[in-house]
N, CA, C and O atoms as CSV, one atom per row, in Angstrom:
chain,resi,resn,atom,element,x,y,z
A,1,UNK,N,N,-59.475,-86.015,160.709
A,1,UNK,CA,C,-60.209,-84.866,161.378
A,1,UNK,C,C,-59.418,-85.366,162.875
A,1,UNK,O,O,-59.190,-84.414,163.622
A,2,UNK,N,N,-59.170,-86.131,163.167
A,2,UNK,CA,C,-58.564,-86.405,164.476
A,2,UNK,C,C,-57.274,-87.041,164.441
A,2,UNK,O,O,-57.152,-88.120,163.860
A,3,UNK,N,N,-56.244,-86.448,165.037
A,3,UNK,CA,C,-56.108,-85.321,166.678
A,3,UNK,C,C,-56.423,-84.053,165.856
A,3,UNK,O,O,-56.457,-83.909,164.634
A,4,UNK,N,N,-56.622,-83.270,166.741
A,4,UNK,CA,C,-56.982,-81.854,166.485
A,4,UNK,C,C,-55.750,-81.099,167.608
A,4,UNK,O,O,-55.730,-81.306,168.821
A,5,UNK,N,N,-54.898,-80.314,166.947
A,5,UNK,CA,C,-53.715,-79.416,168.026
A,5,UNK,C,C,-53.946,-78.151,167.256
A,5,UNK,O,O,-54.255,-77.877,166.097
A,6,UNK,N,N,-53.623,-77.359,168.563
A,6,UNK,CA,C,-53.424,-75.683,168.151
A,6,UNK,C,C,-52.870,-75.117,169.663
A,6,UNK,O,O,-52.993,-75.763,170.704
A,7,UNK,N,N,-52.273,-73.852,169.566
A,7,UNK,CA,C,-51.884,-73.215,170.821
A,7,UNK,C,C,-52.706,-71.856,170.806
A,7,UNK,O,O,-53.313,-71.137,170.013
A,8,UNK,N,N,-52.329,-71.937,172.311
A,8,UNK,CA,C,-52.879,-70.150,172.434
A,8,UNK,C,C,-51.769,-69.411,173.027
A,8,UNK,O,O,-51.453,-69.841,174.136
A,9,UNK,N,N,-51.208,-68.592,172.674
A,9,UNK,CA,C,-49.823,-67.866,173.190
A,9,UNK,C,C,-50.603,-66.732,174.223
A,9,UNK,O,O,-51.614,-66.030,174.229
A,10,UNK,N,N,-49.646,-66.990,174.924
A,10,UNK,CA,C,-49.987,-65.784,176.385
A,10,UNK,C,C,-50.185,-66.802,177.718
A,10,UNK,O,O,-50.401,-68.014,177.696
A,11,UNK,N,N,-50.033,-65.859,178.956
A,11,UNK,CA,C,-49.845,-66.839,180.156
A,11,UNK,C,C,-51.426,-67.088,180.433
A,11,UNK,O,O,-52.312,-66.234,180.478
A,12,UNK,N,N,-51.511,-68.166,180.567
A,12,UNK,CA,C,-52.738,-68.860,181.104
A,12,UNK,C,C,-53.543,-67.772,182.549
A,12,UNK,O,O,-52.965,-66.874,183.163
A,13,UNK,N,N,-54.671,-68.145,182.708
A,13,UNK,CA,C,-55.391,-67.365,184.128
A,13,UNK,C,C,-56.170,-68.159,184.532
A,13,UNK,O,O,-57.121,-68.753,184.023
A,14,UNK,N,N,-55.617,-68.142,185.703
A,14,UNK,CA,C,-56.243,-69.360,186.751
A,14,UNK,C,C,-57.981,-69.304,186.912
A,14,UNK,O,O,-58.563,-68.231,186.755
A,15,UNK,N,N,-58.608,-70.361,187.187
A,15,UNK,CA,C,-60.017,-69.872,187.165
A,15,UNK,C,C,-60.371,-69.258,189.285
A,15,UNK,O,O,-61.395,-68.843,189.827
A,16,UNK,N,N,-58.940,-69.518,189.840
A,16,UNK,CA,C,-59.186,-68.619,190.893
A,16,UNK,C,C,-58.777,-67.464,191.221
A,16,UNK,O,O,-58.492,-67.108,192.365
A,17,UNK,N,N,-58.701,-66.510,189.767
A,17,UNK,CA,C,-58.485,-65.191,189.692
A,17,UNK,C,C,-59.675,-64.600,190.344
A,17,UNK,O,O,-60.841,-64.971,190.203
A,18,UNK,N,N,-59.142,-63.446,191.217
A,18,UNK,CA,C,-60.063,-62.288,191.715
A,18,UNK,C,C,-60.549,-61.835,190.296
A,18,UNK,O,O,-61.777,-61.760,190.324
A,19,UNK,N,N,-60.176,-61.592,189.385
A,19,UNK,CA,C,-59.976,-60.369,188.266
A,19,UNK,C,C,-61.032,-61.210,187.207
A,19,UNK,O,O,-60.424,-61.888,186.379
A,20,UNK,N,N,-62.248,-61.252,187.135
A,20,UNK,CA,C,-63.174,-62.206,186.612
A,20,UNK,C,C,-63.186,-61.385,184.955
A,20,UNK,O,O,-63.603,-61.927,183.932
A,21,UNK,N,N,-62.683,-60.138,185.034
A,21,UNK,CA,C,-62.695,-59.719,183.229
A,21,UNK,C,C,-61.819,-60.441,182.635
A,21,UNK,O,O,-62.187,-61.071,181.643
A,22,UNK,N,N,-60.163,-60.556,183.174
A,22,UNK,CA,C,-58.991,-60.708,182.721
A,22,UNK,C,C,-59.653,-62.491,182.739
A,22,UNK,O,O,-58.763,-63.100,182.145
A,23,UNK,N,N,-60.356,-63.156,182.990
A,23,UNK,CA,C,-60.460,-64.529,183.173
A,23,UNK,C,C,-61.247,-64.480,181.823
A,23,UNK,O,O,-60.647,-65.034,180.902
A,24,UNK,N,N,-62.291,-64.013,181.549
A,24,UNK,CA,C,-63.461,-63.729,180.589
A,24,UNK,C,C,-62.414,-63.663,179.520
A,24,UNK,O,O,-62.247,-64.669,178.830
A,25,UNK,N,N,-61.646,-62.531,179.292
A,25,UNK,CA,C,-60.874,-62.146,178.009
A,25,UNK,C,C,-60.103,-63.597,178.073
A,25,UNK,O,O,-60.142,-64.208,177.006
A,26,UNK,N,N,-59.582,-64.086,178.881
A,26,UNK,CA,C,-58.448,-65.424,178.502
A,26,UNK,C,C,-59.239,-66.646,178.185
A,26,UNK,O,O,-58.631,-67.550,177.611
A,27,UNK,N,N,-60.076,-66.760,178.373
A,27,UNK,CA,C,-61.324,-67.660,177.842
A,27,UNK,C,C,-62.094,-67.687,176.709
A,27,UNK,O,O,-62.536,-68.673,176.118
A,28,UNK,N,N,-62.245,-66.270,176.400
A,28,UNK,CA,C,-62.566,-65.565,174.596
A,28,UNK,C,C,-61.000,-66.323,173.838
A,28,UNK,O,O,-61.013,-67.260,173.039
A,29,UNK,N,N,-59.968,-65.735,174.269
A,29,UNK,CA,C,-58.777,-65.864,173.380
A,29,UNK,C,C,-58.803,-67.565,173.263
A,29,UNK,O,O,-58.667,-68.049,172.139
A,30,UNK,N,N,-58.926,-68.195,174.084
A,30,UNK,CA,C,-58.934,-69.680,174.088
A,30,UNK,C,C,-60.083,-70.108,172.964
A,30,UNK,O,O,-59.924,-71.052,172.189
A,31,UNK,N,N,-61.067,-69.406,172.994
A,31,UNK,CA,C,-62.170,-69.633,172.339
A,31,UNK,C,C,-61.510,-69.388,170.598
A,31,UNK,O,O,-61.367,-70.233,169.715
A,32,UNK,N,N,-61.293,-68.317,170.584
A,32,UNK,CA,C,-60.851,-67.496,169.240
A,32,UNK,C,C,-60.051,-68.587,168.553
A,32,UNK,O,O,-60.266,-69.055,167.434
A,33,UNK,N,N,-58.886,-68.985,169.592
A,33,UNK,CA,C,-57.848,-69.936,168.907
A,33,UNK,C,C,-58.430,-71.240,168.684
A,33,UNK,O,O,-57.989,-71.883,167.731
A,34,UNK,N,N,-59.333,-71.734,169.388
A,34,UNK,CA,C,-60.281,-73.149,168.811
A,34,UNK,C,C,-61.090,-73.235,167.413
A,34,UNK,O,O,-61.173,-74.143,166.586
A,35,UNK,N,N,-61.774,-71.661,167.480
A,35,UNK,CA,C,-62.451,-71.443,166.505
A,35,UNK,C,C,-61.791,-71.122,164.809
A,35,UNK,O,O,-62.262,-71.248,163.678
A,36,UNK,N,N,-60.330,-70.605,165.428
A,36,UNK,CA,C,-59.563,-70.841,163.939
A,36,UNK,C,C,-59.077,-71.872,163.268
A,36,UNK,O,O,-58.719,-71.935,162.092
A,37,UNK,N,N,-59.094,-72.933,164.367
A,37,UNK,CA,C,-58.386,-74.398,163.654
A,37,UNK,C,C,-59.662,-75.032,163.499
A,37,UNK,O,O,-59.617,-76.046,162.802
A,38,UNK,N,N,-60.737,-74.735,163.932
A,38,UNK,CA,C,-61.733,-75.704,163.788
A,38,UNK,C,C,-63.035,-75.267,162.696
A,38,UNK,O,O,-63.833,-75.955,162.060
A,39,UNK,N,N,-62.836,-73.852,162.812
A,39,UNK,CA,C,-63.374,-73.199,161.716
A,39,UNK,C,C,-65.338,-73.425,161.730
A,39,UNK,O,O,-66.190,-73.148,162.575
A,40,UNK,N,N,-65.399,-74.010,160.440
A,40,UNK,CA,C,-67.158,-74.281,160.386
A,40,UNK,C,C,-67.233,-75.708,160.604
A,40,UNK,O,O,-68.038,-76.263,159.856
A,41,UNK,N,N,-66.667,-76.405,161.357
A,41,UNK,CA,C,-66.520,-77.774,161.603
A,41,UNK,C,C,-67.844,-77.824,162.844
A,41,UNK,O,O,-67.956,-76.811,163.533
A,42,UNK,N,N,-68.580,-78.708,163.042
A,42,UNK,CA,C,-69.580,-78.712,163.994
A,42,UNK,C,C,-68.789,-79.529,165.446
A,42,UNK,O,O,-67.815,-80.281,165.463
A,43,UNK,N,N,-69.773,-78.956,166.736
A,43,UNK,CA,C,-68.544,-79.707,167.643
A,43,UNK,C,C,-68.461,-81.286,167.893
A,43,UNK,O,O,-69.485,-81.943,167.709
A,44,UNK,N,N,-67.509,-81.800,168.226
A,44,UNK,CA,C,-67.525,-83.260,168.076
A,44,UNK,C,C,-68.261,-84.122,169.165
A,44,UNK,O,O,-68.454,-83.912,170.362
A,45,UNK,N,N,-68.502,-84.850,168.589
A,45,UNK,CA,C,-69.366,-85.797,169.586
A,45,UNK,C,C,-68.811,-87.173,169.661
A,45,UNK,O,O,-68.159,-87.555,168.689
A,46,UNK,N,N,-68.984,-88.026,170.737
A,46,UNK,CA,C,-68.617,-88.984,171.221
A,46,UNK,C,C,-67.400,-89.162,172.241
A,46,UNK,O,O,-67.056,-88.097,172.755
A,47,UNK,N,N,-66.742,-90.191,172.604
A,47,UNK,CA,C,-65.621,-89.705,174.297
A,47,UNK,C,C,-64.469,-89.087,173.354
A,47,UNK,O,O,-64.145,-89.454,172.224
A,48,UNK,N,N,-63.931,-88.016,174.163
A,48,UNK,CA,C,-62.663,-87.380,173.911
A,48,UNK,C,C,-61.591,-87.756,174.840
A,48,UNK,O,O,-61.767,-88.142,175.995
A,49,UNK,N,N,-60.105,-87.565,174.052
A,49,UNK,CA,C,-58.949,-87.560,175.136
A,49,UNK,C,C,-58.353,-85.976,175.143
A,49,UNK,O,O,-58.199,-85.662,173.962
A,50,UNK,N,N,-58.056,-85.136,175.812
A,50,UNK,CA,C,-57.571,-84.296,175.776
A,50,UNK,C,C,-56.218,-83.949,176.768
A,50,UNK,O,O,-56.200,-84.244,177.963
A,51,UNK,N,N,-55.045,-83.243,176.031
A,51,UNK,CA,C,-54.002,-82.955,176.500
A,51,UNK,C,C,-53.698,-81.476,176.511
A,51,UNK,O,O,-53.787,-80.898,175.428
A,52,UNK,N,N,-53.391,-80.858,177.459
A,52,UNK,CA,C,-53.075,-79.538,177.925
A,52,UNK,C,C,-51.701,-79.635,178.102
A,52,UNK,O,O,-51.223,-80.511,178.824
A,53,UNK,N,N,-50.910,-78.690,177.418
A,53,UNK,CA,C,-49.528,-78.461,177.978
A,53,UNK,C,C,-48.953,-77.126,178.325
A,53,UNK,O,O,-48.892,-76.576,177.225
A,54,UNK,N,N,-48.647,-76.562,178.921
A,54,UNK,CA,C,-48.504,-75.232,179.712
A,54,UNK,C,C,-46.736,-75.146,179.518
A,54,UNK,O,O,-45.860,-75.575,180.269
A,55,UNK,N,N,-46.622,-74.411,178.198
A,55,UNK,CA,C,-45.281,-74.210,177.980
A,55,UNK,C,C,-44.627,-72.864,178.873
A,55,UNK,O,O,-44.293,-71.945,178.125
A,56,UNK,N,N,-44.413,-72.625,180.225
A,56,UNK,CA,C,-43.978,-71.338,180.835
A,56,UNK,C,C,-43.053,-71.055,180.198
A,56,UNK,O,O,-42.659,-71.649,179.194
A,57,UNK,N,N,-42.355,-69.635,180.952
A,57,UNK,CA,C,-41.260,-68.694,180.841
A,57,UNK,C,C,-40.693,-68.441,182.481
A,57,UNK,O,O,-41.003,-67.319,182.882
A,58,UNK,N,N,-40.249,-68.924,183.065
A,58,UNK,CA,C,-39.560,-68.547,184.252
A,58,UNK,C,C,-38.126,-69.172,184.287
A,58,UNK,O,O,-37.902,-70.117,183.531
A,59,UNK,N,N,-37.059,-68.671,185.181
A,59,UNK,CA,C,-35.438,-68.973,185.350
A,59,UNK,C,C,-36.171,-70.440,185.970
A,59,UNK,O,O,-37.251,-70.438,186.561
A,60,UNK,N,N,-35.385,-71.615,185.714
A,60,UNK,CA,C,-35.496,-72.606,185.935
A,60,UNK,C,C,-34.931,-72.701,187.683
A,60,UNK,O,O,-33.994,-72.095,188.202
A,61,UNK,N,N,-35.611,-73.400,188.119
A,61,UNK,CA,C,-35.624,-73.476,189.640
A,61,UNK,C,C,-36.501,-72.437,190.263
A,61,UNK,O,O,-36.882,-72.546,191.429
A,62,UNK,N,N,-36.817,-71.451,189.509
A,62,UNK,CA,C,-38.275,-70.270,190.238
A,62,UNK,C,C,-39.450,-70.753,189.793
A,62,UNK,O,O,-40.241,-69.991,189.237
A,63,UNK,N,N,-39.688,-71.863,189.941
A,63,UNK,CA,C,-41.188,-72.170,189.048
A,63,UNK,C,C,-42.181,-72.024,190.144
A,63,UNK,O,O,-43.252,-72.491,189.755
A,64,UNK,N,N,-42.255,-71.593,191.279
A,64,UNK,CA,C,-43.178,-70.997,192.260
A,64,UNK,C,C,-43.990,-70.113,191.958
A,64,UNK,O,O,-44.893,-69.929,192.775
A,65,UNK,N,N,-43.977,-69.313,190.785
A,65,UNK,CA,C,-45.248,-68.299,190.815
A,65,UNK,C,C,-45.775,-68.810,189.506
A,65,UNK,O,O,-46.342,-67.940,188.844
A,66,UNK,N,N,-45.714,-70.366,188.808
A,66,UNK,CA,C,-46.465,-70.536,187.841
A,66,UNK,C,C,-47.742,-71.237,188.529
A,66,UNK,O,O,-47.611,-71.880,189.571
A,67,UNK,N,N,-48.621,-71.124,188.076
A,67,UNK,CA,C,-50.135,-71.492,188.148
A,67,UNK,C,C,-50.360,-72.888,188.186
A,67,UNK,O,O,-50.430,-73.259,187.015
A,68,UNK,N,N,-50.516,-73.894,188.995
A,68,UNK,CA,C,-50.915,-75.066,189.478
A,68,UNK,C,C,-51.822,-75.592,187.642
A,68,UNK,O,O,-52.585,-74.759,187.153
A,69,UNK,N,N,-51.632,-76.685,187.032
A,69,UNK,CA,C,-52.040,-76.958,185.924
A,69,UNK,C,C,-53.438,-77.360,186.488
A,69,UNK,O,O,-54.179,-77.571,185.527
A,70,UNK,N,N,-54.034,-77.533,187.577
A,70,UNK,CA,C,-55.086,-78.145,187.663
A,70,UNK,C,C,-56.216,-76.356,187.852
A,70,UNK,O,O,-57.405,-76.288,187.542
A,71,UNK,N,N,-55.768,-75.724,188.152
A,71,UNK,CA,C,-56.367,-74.106,188.071
A,71,UNK,C,C,-56.295,-73.675,186.781
A,71,UNK,O,O,-57.058,-72.744,186.523
A,72,UNK,N,N,-55.629,-74.058,185.923
A,72,UNK,CA,C,-55.794,-73.093,184.271
A,72,UNK,C,C,-56.553,-73.919,183.434
A,72,UNK,O,O,-56.877,-73.475,182.333
A,73,UNK,N,N,-56.863,-74.952,183.741
A,73,UNK,CA,C,-57.601,-76.258,182.579
A,73,UNK,C,C,-58.798,-76.030,182.890
A,73,UNK,O,O,-59.576,-76.381,182.003
A,74,UNK,N,N,-59.462,-75.410,184.144
A,74,UNK,CA,C,-60.734,-75.186,183.921
A,74,UNK,C,C,-61.209,-74.211,182.869
A,74,UNK,O,O,-62.161,-74.449,182.125
A,75,UNK,N,N,-60.480,-73.080,182.847
A,75,UNK,CA,C,-60.608,-71.862,181.836
A,75,UNK,C,C,-61.093,-72.466,180.369
A,75,UNK,O,O,-62.140,-72.296,179.744
A,76,UNK,N,N,-59.883,-73.255,180.070
A,76,UNK,CA,C,-59.947,-73.857,178.878
A,76,UNK,C,C,-60.689,-74.797,178.758
A,76,UNK,O,O,-61.190,-74.674,177.640
A,77,UNK,N,N,-61.143,-75.836,179.320
A,77,UNK,CA,C,-61.930,-76.815,178.712
A,77,UNK,C,C,-63.607,-75.682,178.700
A,77,UNK,O,O,-64.307,-75.420,177.721
A,78,UNK,N,N,-63.769,-75.310,179.918
A,78,UNK,CA,C,-64.987,-74.138,179.566
A,78,UNK,C,C,-65.152,-73.708,178.586
A,78,UNK,O,O,-66.256,-73.733,178.043
A,79,UNK,N,N,-63.855,-73.058,177.938
A,79,UNK,CA,C,-63.961,-71.930,176.577
A,79,UNK,C,C,-64.020,-73.200,175.199
A,79,UNK,O,O,-64.383,-72.890,174.064
A,80,UNK,N,N,-63.705,-74.238,175.484
A,80,UNK,CA,C,-63.931,-75.079,174.366
A,80,UNK,C,C,-65.450,-76.013,174.139
A,80,UNK,O,O,-65.637,-76.837,173.243
A,81,UNK,N,N,-66.328,-75.659,175.103
A,81,UNK,CA,C,-67.884,-76.599,175.367
A,81,UNK,C,C,-68.300,-75.389,173.868
A,81,UNK,O,O,-67.998,-74.236,173.560
A,82,UNK,N,N,-68.953,-76.257,173.416
A,82,UNK,CA,C,-69.661,-75.671,172.124
A,82,UNK,C,C,-68.844,-75.032,170.765
A,82,UNK,O,O,-69.220,-74.415,169.767
A,83,UNK,N,N,-67.578,-75.494,171.248
A,83,UNK,CA,C,-66.708,-75.453,169.502
A,83,UNK,C,C,-66.242,-76.648,169.228
A,83,UNK,O,O,-66.566,-77.276,168.221
A,84,UNK,N,N,-65.132,-77.214,170.445
A,84,UNK,CA,C,-64.426,-78.513,169.965
A,84,UNK,C,C,-65.205,-79.789,170.340
A,84,UNK,O,O,-65.077,-80.844,169.719
A,85,UNK,N,N,-66.213,-79.582,171.644
A,85,UNK,CA,C,-67.110,-80.590,171.872
A,85,UNK,C,C,-68.188,-79.890,172.458
A,85,UNK,O,O,-68.142,-78.773,172.974
A,86,UNK,N,N,-69.284,-80.730,172.321
A,86,UNK,CA,C,-70.698,-80.223,172.915
A,86,UNK,C,C,-70.340,-80.201,173.882
A,86,UNK,O,O,-70.326,-78.985,173.692
A,87,UNK,N,N,-69.881,-80.353,175.157
A,87,UNK,CA,C,-69.547,-80.417,176.148
A,87,UNK,C,C,-68.618,-81.235,176.952
A,87,UNK,O,O,-68.634,-82.461,176.836
A,88,UNK,N,N,-67.626,-80.500,177.944
A,88,UNK,CA,C,-66.743,-81.159,178.997
A,88,UNK,C,C,-66.919,-82.628,179.057
A,88,UNK,O,O,-65.949,-83.370,178.903
A,89,UNK,N,N,-68.304,-83.157,179.307
A,89,UNK,CA,C,-68.322,-84.510,179.758
A,89,UNK,C,C,-67.719,-85.416,178.956
A,89,UNK,O,O,-67.261,-86.444,179.456
A,90,UNK,N,N,-67.654,-85.240,177.974
A,90,UNK,CA,C,-67.106,-85.605,176.436
A,90,UNK,C,C,-65.738,-86.258,176.850
A,90,UNK,O,O,-65.382,-87.416,176.629
A,91,UNK,N,N,-65.014,-85.213,177.533
A,91,UNK,CA,C,-63.530,-85.866,178.220
A,91,UNK,C,C,-63.277,-86.912,178.935
A,91,UNK,O,O,-63.051,-86.666,180.120
A,92,UNK,N,N,-63.239,-87.941,178.634
A,92,UNK,CA,C,-62.977,-89.009,179.437
A,92,UNK,C,C,-61.676,-89.659,179.674
A,92,UNK,O,O,-61.536,-90.700,180.317
A,93,UNK,N,N,-60.618,-88.898,179.048
A,93,UNK,CA,C,-59.090,-89.149,179.087
A,93,UNK,C,C,-58.647,-87.767,179.395
A,93,UNK,O,O,-58.806,-87.050,178.408
A,94,UNK,N,N,-58.227,-87.238,180.251
A,94,UNK,CA,C,-57.466,-85.807,180.411
A,94,UNK,C,C,-56.239,-85.794,181.161
A,94,UNK,O,O,-56.038,-86.235,182.292
A,95,UNK,N,N,-55.339,-85.146,180.259
A,95,UNK,CA,C,-53.745,-85.106,180.671
A,95,UNK,C,C,-53.303,-83.387,180.942
A,95,UNK,O,O,-53.148,-82.549,180.053
A,96,UNK,N,N,-53.206,-83.240,181.958
A,96,UNK,CA,C,-52.353,-81.461,181.977
A,96,UNK,C,C,-50.962,-81.403,182.242
A,96,UNK,O,O,-50.576,-81.899,183.301
A,97,UNK,N,N,-50.368,-81.030,181.686
A,97,UNK,CA,C,-48.875,-80.991,182.018
A,97,UNK,C,C,-48.153,-79.357,181.766
A,97,UNK,O,O,-48.671,-78.446,181.122
A,98,UNK,N,N,-47.023,-79.329,182.374
A,98,UNK,CA,C,-46.170,-78.056,182.777
A,98,UNK,C,C,-44.817,-78.253,182.052
A,98,UNK,O,O,-44.426,-79.418,181.988
A,99,UNK,N,N,-44.298,-77.609,181.678
A,99,UNK,CA,C,-42.816,-77.447,181.326
A,99,UNK,C,C,-42.368,-76.067,180.876
A,99,UNK,O,O,-42.991,-75.116,180.404
A,100,UNK,N,N,-40.899,-76.291,181.218
A,100,UNK,CA,C,-40.559,-74.473,181.654
A,100,UNK,C,C,-39.929,-74.317,179.831
A,100,UNK,O,O,-39.439,-75.297,179.270
A,101,UNK,N,N,-40.027,-73.299,179.306
A,101,UNK,CA,C,-39.492,-73.082,177.938
A,101,UNK,C,C,-38.013,-73.331,177.855
A,101,UNK,O,O,-37.442,-73.726,176.838
A,102,UNK,N,N,-37.321,-73.016,179.239
A,102,UNK,CA,C,-36.051,-72.751,179.621
A,102,UNK,C,C,-34.984,-73.966,179.395
A,102,UNK,O,O,-33.756,-73.930,179.320
A,103,UNK,N,N,-35.755,-74.879,179.328
A,103,UNK,CA,C,-35.378,-76.628,179.823
A,103,UNK,C,C,-35.156,-76.884,178.093
A,103,UNK,O,O,-35.606,-76.324,177.093
A,104,UNK,N,N,-34.199,-78.057,178.334
A,104,UNK,CA,C,-33.911,-78.801,177.087
A,104,UNK,C,C,-35.081,-79.677,176.317
A,104,UNK,O,O,-35.679,-80.481,177.033
A,105,UNK,N,N,-35.282,-79.637,175.589
A,105,UNK,CA,C,-36.002,-80.712,174.821
A,105,UNK,C,C,-35.807,-81.517,173.868
A,105,UNK,O,O,-35.132,-80.996,172.980
A,106,UNK,N,N,-36.093,-82.526,173.672
A,106,UNK,CA,C,-35.915,-83.746,172.278
A,106,UNK,C,C,-37.203,-83.988,172.142
A,106,UNK,O,O,-38.009,-84.415,172.969
A,107,UNK,N,N,-37.392,-83.560,170.586
A,107,UNK,CA,C,-38.959,-83.389,170.221
A,107,UNK,C,C,-38.831,-84.384,169.153
A,107,UNK,O,O,-38.179,-83.924,168.215
A,108,UNK,N,N,-39.244,-85.638,168.962
A,108,UNK,CA,C,-39.421,-86.403,167.636
A,108,UNK,C,C,-40.944,-85.701,166.952
A,108,UNK,O,O,-41.898,-85.185,167.536
A,109,UNK,N,N,-40.703,-85.927,165.558
A,109,UNK,CA,C,-42.506,-85.217,165.048
A,109,UNK,C,C,-43.091,-84.071,165.718
A,109,UNK,O,O,-44.202,-83.671,166.065
A,110,UNK,N,N,-42.251,-83.822,165.742
A,110,UNK,CA,C,-42.874,-82.342,166.373
A,110,UNK,C,C,-44.398,-81.922,165.058
A,110,UNK,O,O,-44.452,-81.935,163.829
A,111,UNK,N,N,-45.324,-81.625,166.058
A,111,UNK,CA,C,-46.660,-80.937,165.141
A,111,UNK,C,C,-46.418,-79.782,164.210
A,111,UNK,O,O,-45.345,-79.267,164.523
A,112,UNK,N,N,-46.940,-79.207,163.262
A,112,UNK,CA,C,-46.894,-78.026,162.952
A,112,UNK,C,C,-47.326,-77.041,164.286
A,112,UNK,O,O,-46.741,-75.990,164.548
A,113,UNK,N,N,-48.386,-77.555,165.014
A,113,UNK,CA,C,-49.345,-76.328,166.346
A,113,UNK,C,C,-48.207,-76.508,167.387
A,113,UNK,O,O,-48.346,-75.563,168.164
A,114,UNK,N,N,-47.564,-76.966,167.626
A,114,UNK,CA,C,-46.348,-77.406,168.682
A,114,UNK,C,C,-45.313,-76.365,168.168
A,114,UNK,O,O,-44.949,-75.434,168.886
A,115,UNK,N,N,-44.710,-76.606,166.520
A,115,UNK,CA,C,-43.617,-75.677,166.502
A,115,UNK,C,C,-44.014,-74.510,166.383
A,115,UNK,O,O,-43.148,-73.689,166.684
A,116,UNK,N,N,-45.148,-74.015,166.008
A,116,UNK,CA,C,-45.552,-72.751,166.001
A,116,UNK,C,C,-45.820,-72.073,167.661
A,116,UNK,O,O,-45.775,-70.864,167.892
A,117,UNK,N,N,-45.959,-72.604,168.184
A,117,UNK,CA,C,-46.049,-72.258,169.933
A,117,UNK,C,C,-44.657,-71.992,170.001
A,117,UNK,O,O,-44.280,-70.857,170.292
A,118,UNK,N,N,-43.713,-73.059,169.727
A,118,UNK,CA,C,-42.226,-72.435,170.087
A,118,UNK,C,C,-41.501,-71.047,169.077
A,118,UNK,O,O,-40.841,-70.060,169.402
A,119,UNK,N,N,-41.822,-71.374,168.231
A,119,UNK,CA,C,-41.055,-70.338,167.568
A,119,UNK,C,C,-42.173,-68.775,167.716
A,119,UNK,O,O,-41.920,-67.820,166.983
A,120,UNK,N,N,-43.053,-68.720,168.459
A,120,UNK,CA,C,-43.326,-67.417,169.011
A,120,UNK,C,C,-42.244,-66.771,170.225
A,120,UNK,O,O,-41.834,-65.628,170.423
A,121,UNK,N,N,-42.026,-67.949,170.852
A,121,UNK,CA,C,-40.731,-67.170,172.008
A,121,UNK,C,C,-41.591,-66.822,172.905
A,121,UNK,O,O,-40.969,-66.120,173.703
A,122,UNK,N,N,-42.759,-66.921,173.256
A,122,UNK,CA,C,-43.423,-66.565,174.754
A,122,UNK,C,C,-44.228,-67.695,175.200
A,122,UNK,O,O,-44.426,-68.598,174.388
A,123,UNK,N,N,-44.730,-67.780,176.394
A,123,UNK,CA,C,-45.526,-69.024,177.019
A,123,UNK,C,C,-46.742,-68.894,176.085
A,123,UNK,O,O,-47.194,-67.932,175.465
A,124,UNK,N,N,-47.270,-70.676,176.230
A,124,UNK,CA,C,-48.355,-70.985,175.403
A,124,UNK,C,C,-48.629,-71.938,176.296
A,124,UNK,O,O,-48.075,-72.290,177.338
A,125,UNK,N,N,-49.953,-72.440,175.483
A,125,UNK,CA,C,-50.533,-73.958,175.667
A,125,UNK,C,C,-50.551,-74.534,174.452
A,125,UNK,O,O,-50.544,-73.822,173.447
A,126,UNK,N,N,-50.571,-75.645,174.383
A,126,UNK,CA,C,-50.535,-76.555,173.384
A,126,UNK,C,C,-51.627,-77.685,173.673
A,126,UNK,O,O,-51.168,-78.629,174.317
A,127,UNK,N,N,-52.792,-77.772,173.379
A,127,UNK,CA,C,-53.606,-78.277,173.177
A,127,UNK,C,C,-54.279,-79.418,171.868
A,127,UNK,O,O,-54.621,-79.095,170.731
A,128,UNK,N,N,-54.306,-80.586,172.398
A,128,UNK,CA,C,-54.707,-81.573,171.732
A,128,UNK,C,C,-55.416,-82.383,171.832
A,128,UNK,O,O,-55.341,-83.132,172.806
A,129,UNK,N,N,-56.644,-82.595,170.598
A,129,UNK,CA,C,-57.605,-83.264,170.968
A,129,UNK,C,C,-57.626,-84.426,170.167
A,129,UNK,O,O,-57.203,-84.319,169.016
A,130,UNK,N,N,-58.052,-85.543,170.575
A,130,UNK,CA,C,-58.322,-87.000,170.069
A,130,UNK,C,C,-59.512,-87.965,169.902
A,130,UNK,O,O,-60.565,-87.342,169.766
A,131,UNK,N,N,-59.592,-88.721,169.884
A,131,UNK,CA,C,-60.914,-89.724,170.330
A,131,UNK,C,C,-60.121,-90.569,171.362
A,131,UNK,O,O,-58.995,-91.043,171.508
A,132,UNK,N,N,-61.183,-90.508,171.929
A,132,UNK,CA,C,-60.843,-91.233,173.782
A,132,UNK,C,C,-60.420,-92.931,173.390
A,132,UNK,O,O,-60.931,-93.909,172.844
A,133,UNK,N,N,-59.460,-92.627,173.899
A,133,UNK,CA,C,-59.636,-95.144,173.409
A,133,UNK,C,C,-60.385,-95.819,173.986
A,133,UNK,O,O,-61.021,-95.558,175.008
A,134,UNK,N,N,-60.367,-96.715,173.391
A,134,UNK,CA,C,-61.557,-97.520,173.920
A,134,UNK,C,C,-61.474,-98.617,175.292
A,134,UNK,O,O,-60.724,-99.573,175.489
A,135,UNK,N,N,-62.458,-98.100,176.033
A,135,UNK,CA,C,-62.032,-98.579,177.678
A,135,UNK,C,C,-61.899,-99.915,177.831
A,135,UNK,O,O,-61.400,-100.430,178.831
A,136,UNK,N,N,-62.463,-100.715,176.569
A,136,UNK,CA,C,-62.139,-102.180,177.157
A,136,UNK,C,C,-60.907,-102.729,176.593
A,136,UNK,O,O,-60.724,-103.902,176.270
A,137,UNK,N,N,-59.942,-101.592,176.493
A,137,UNK,CA,C,-58.691,-101.991,175.425
A,137,UNK,C,C,-57.727,-101.824,176.615
A,137,UNK,O,O,-56.619,-102.359,176.621
A,138,UNK,N,N,-58.177,-101.085,177.587
A,138,UNK,CA,C,-57.468,-100.447,178.771
A,138,UNK,C,C,-57.181,-101.008,180.013
A,138,UNK,O,O,-58.135,-101.528,180.592
A,139,UNK,N,N,-55.924,-101.031,180.644
A,139,UNK,CA,C,-55.294,-102.470,181.428
A,139,UNK,C,C,-55.803,-101.533,183.092
A,139,UNK,O,O,-55.606,-102.065,184.185
């Protein structure tokens, strides 16, 4: 069952945008991508770890127009409420990354979901959800 991985194709919308309609459309797109991979399963219970990687497409060295990671994760986390998990309070471990699609990558053991994102040739988010590590095992 876990981990669960999926991609959302397209440029993410910041929660700070003034265009609320665009934001709601983006959140719906994220929700539909989650529903497509999670289908008829109920939301996950327990503590979760979530990794969101934004693969963006700009000329190397010209990343100033790329939204900050912290501004794009809130709409994604909100969109996954009630689909992937009951509420985002369950996320005890969270990583947000940004990667330029025009950079070089060394990928070992690429997942089908990540391969799907790269094959589209467009900007995308890769989302991975798994059980959170046991806090007693952490240093």
